[in-house]
N, C-alpha and C positions, 0 to 999 in steps of 0.2 A: 584659864580659857574655860569655857562654859562649856555642858556637855551638850551634844545636840538634840533635839526635841526626840524622843521616841515614842511609837506606839506599843500595842500590846499583843499583837498577833505576828506569828513567823513560824518559819521552818527551817533546821539545818540537819544535815547526815553528813558522817563522816564514815570510812571504812579503815581496817588495817587487817594486814595477813601476817602471819608466821608458824613456827612449828606447831602452835596451837591449833589454826585455822583459820576460818575467816570472822572478823569481829566489826560489828556493825553497831553506830550510836545514833540514832534519832533524836533532836530536841526541837520542841514545838510549844506553843504557848498560845493562850488567848486572852481576853481580858479579864480582870479581876480586881477587885478591891484593895486587895493585898498582896502579896505573893505566898502562892499556893504551889509547892513542890512536889511531883510525885515521881518514883522512880522504881523502875523495873528492869529487873538485873536477873542473869543466869545463877541457877543454883551453884551454891559453893563461893559466887563472887560479891555476899553481903556487904565485905570490908571498903567496898566503893561507894557506901551509902553517904558517909562522911564530907568524904573529899569531893564528890560530884555535889553534895549538898552546898559546900561552901562556895565551889566554882559559879554555882548558879545566883548564890546571893551576893557575890561581888560583884556580879554583873547587873542582875535586876533588880527592884524594888517592887516592881506589882507585876501581876498576871499570874496565871495558872500555867505553869511551865511543868510539861512533861518530857522527861530523860528515860529512853527506851533503849536499852542494851542486848544483843543477842549474838551468839557465837555458835558456829557452825565448824565445828571441831573436823580434822582432816579423819577418814576412813581408812586407818591404817592397813597395811599389807596382814592380812590374816594368816597364822603359823600353826603348825600341831606342836603338840607335847606328849611322850609317852610317860606315863607314869609307869615307870619301873620298878619299883617296889608294890604296886599293886597287880601289876603282870607278874613277877616273881611267886607272887602269893595264889593267884590263880594257878599258876603251873604246878606250884607243890600240891595243891588239893586234887586237880586232876590227876597227877602221877600216883598219890594215894588211891584215889579210887580207882584208877586202871589197874595197879599192884595188886588189889583185893578183888579184881575181876567186876566191879561194879559198874565199870565205865568204860568205852573204849580210849583207847590214848587220843587225846586234846591235840591238833594241828595249831601250828603257828597264828595259822588264818584265824583260826575258831578262839581262840585267847585273843586274840587283838581285837576281837570284836566285842567282847564282854565290855559290859558298862563302867566307864571312869578310867578304860585302860587309855585312850587317846583323847585329847583335851586340845580344845583348839582355845588360841589367845590371840587378842590384839597387839601388835607391838609396839603401835601409840597409843593404848589407852591410857587416860592420865590416871597417876596414882595418888594424885593430892592438888590442892590449889596450884596453879599455872602463873606463878609471878610474870612471867613475860604475856599473858595475857591481860592481868590486870595493869601491868605496865602501858599497853596497848591501848585499853578501856579509857585511860586517864586522858591520855595523847588523844584517842579520838573525842571523846567529851569535848576536851578544850576546843577541838575543831569544830565540831556539832555547833556549840554554843557560841563561838564566833561568828559563824554563820547566821546563828538565828538573830544574835545584837546587831549585824547587818539588815538582816530583813527588817525589825522593829525598827531601827534608824531610817529605812528607807521610807516605811510607813509613816515615821513621822515627819520627814521632809515634805511628802505630801499633804498630811495634815496640816501643816503649817501655814502651807498656801491656803488652803482651804479656810483656816482660823482666821489669817488675816484678811480675806475677802469676806466674813461675815463682820468683823471688827469694823471695817471700810464701812460696809452697809449700816450697821449701827451709828459710828460716826457722821454717815451723812444725814441719818435721819434726824439723829440728835441735832446737828445745826440747823436742819429745815425747821424743826419745831421750835428754835431759838429765834429765829428771824420772823417767825408769825408774829404779827401788830398783837393776836388774840393772847398772846405769852406775857406781853408786856406789861407793866401796873397799868400804863394808863387806859389800856383797854378794859383791865379788869376793874378799874374804878369806875369807870363808862356803865359797865354793864351792871355793877352795885347801884350807882344811883337810879340808873332807869328802872331795875327791881323796885326801889324804893319807892320812887314817884309813882309807880303803877299800883302797887300794894296798898303801901301806907296813908294812914291819913297824914293832912296838912301840919297838924298840930302837934308831930311829934317832936319830943325834946330835942334838940340840934346834939347835945351831948350824948343824948343815948343811942343818937343814930350814928354818929361818927363813934361811937364803941362796936357798934354790931356792925358796921361798914368794914374797921377792922380786923375785927374776927373774922367775916366774911372772904376778906382780901388775902388774910394769910393760907386761907385753906384754899383757895382759888390760886395762890401762886406757885408755879410750877417750875422755877428757874433753879431752886435748889434741888429738885430732882434731875434737871440737867444738866446742874454741875457735878452731882454727883455720879453721872453715867460719862460725862468727858473725864471724870477721875477714874473711874474705871476700865474705862477704853485706854488710859497710859498702861495701867497695870496689868492690864492682859498682853498688851504689847511687850511689856518687860518680860512677863513670864515665858512668852514665845519665844521672845529674843535668848532668852535664858537656858532656854532646853530642859530636859528630862532631870530630874524628878518634877514636875509641874501640875500634874494631872488632878490633882486633891485640891489645889489652890484655884487651879483654874475652874473648875467645877464651883468652888463655894462664890468665884464672881459671878459664875453665869447665875448663881441663885439673886445674888446681887442685883444685877442687871433686870432680873425676870423681876424684882420686888419694885425698881423703880418705875419699869414700864406699866406696871399694875397700875400704882399711885398718879401716875400721870395720866392715865386715861379715867382713872373715879375723880379727878381735879377737873378734867375738862369740860368746858361749855360750849366748846367752839367746835363745828364739824372737822376742819382741818386738820385741829390738833388732835381730835379721835382718832382720824385716820392713821394722823403718823403714829398715834400710841399702840395702835393694833398691828401697823405694821413694825412698829419696835418689837413689840411682842412674839410676832412671829419669826424675826431674824434672831432675836435670844433663843427660841426655841431650837433653830437650826445650830446656834454655837453649842448651845448644853449637848446637844446628841453627839455632834462630833469631839466634845470635850470627852464624854465617858471612853474613848479608845485611847487617850493620851496617860502615857505612863507618869 
């Protein structure tokens, strides 16, 4: 079963909660020639880089993908702790000064107010890497990347219809050009004969005249370009139906479309055929613009 056609722009977001706090992962992507992966993670969670990069590569082949992980830790209940060893040291020093008459006896309140005796502490402060947060980040990233992939495939489905419409237009113009009398060999021969009769002397060697006419006929014949256009249309439809990754191949085909349309215009000596050639070029330009968005 072929993969669906996919674009390269989209967004996904997922959250996870636990004792570690609230963790969120945002995944977004825009167009790119290749796969460019960028990662932003909180301090202490650098180990996520390799598995998250592998997740992205398993899903996408083109596009600039950015994955942002944020963590808001819970604010724990703040308690206090008395540094009893420091308090005892301060008490001994105060008694020594009092016994020597150098100071008044210190009260318990005065001793407790001295620097370093009472310490504030956060009971929930992390003491090292939080394995639960790491696991939650991987799970949330999986969900965010799935949402991003769904968004890109939704864009691809819409683009598939647009690309098919452009191909329908190119196909109709190609058929219109092929149906013109001016594109047929008889019309080409008649135009060449008329030019020779008008511009060249009557005593021109018939064999030389035939050679020159043959060269001009080949240069004026657009049937080969029309055949290649028809073949390119079939190839492009097959690529769209086959799904992504097909963006690079479609881009190459659109360049070939443009080449054939240019050649048709340069060979044309008929106003109707020139008009069709110019319309073809415009349709191909619209196709090429949309193809840039396909993965």
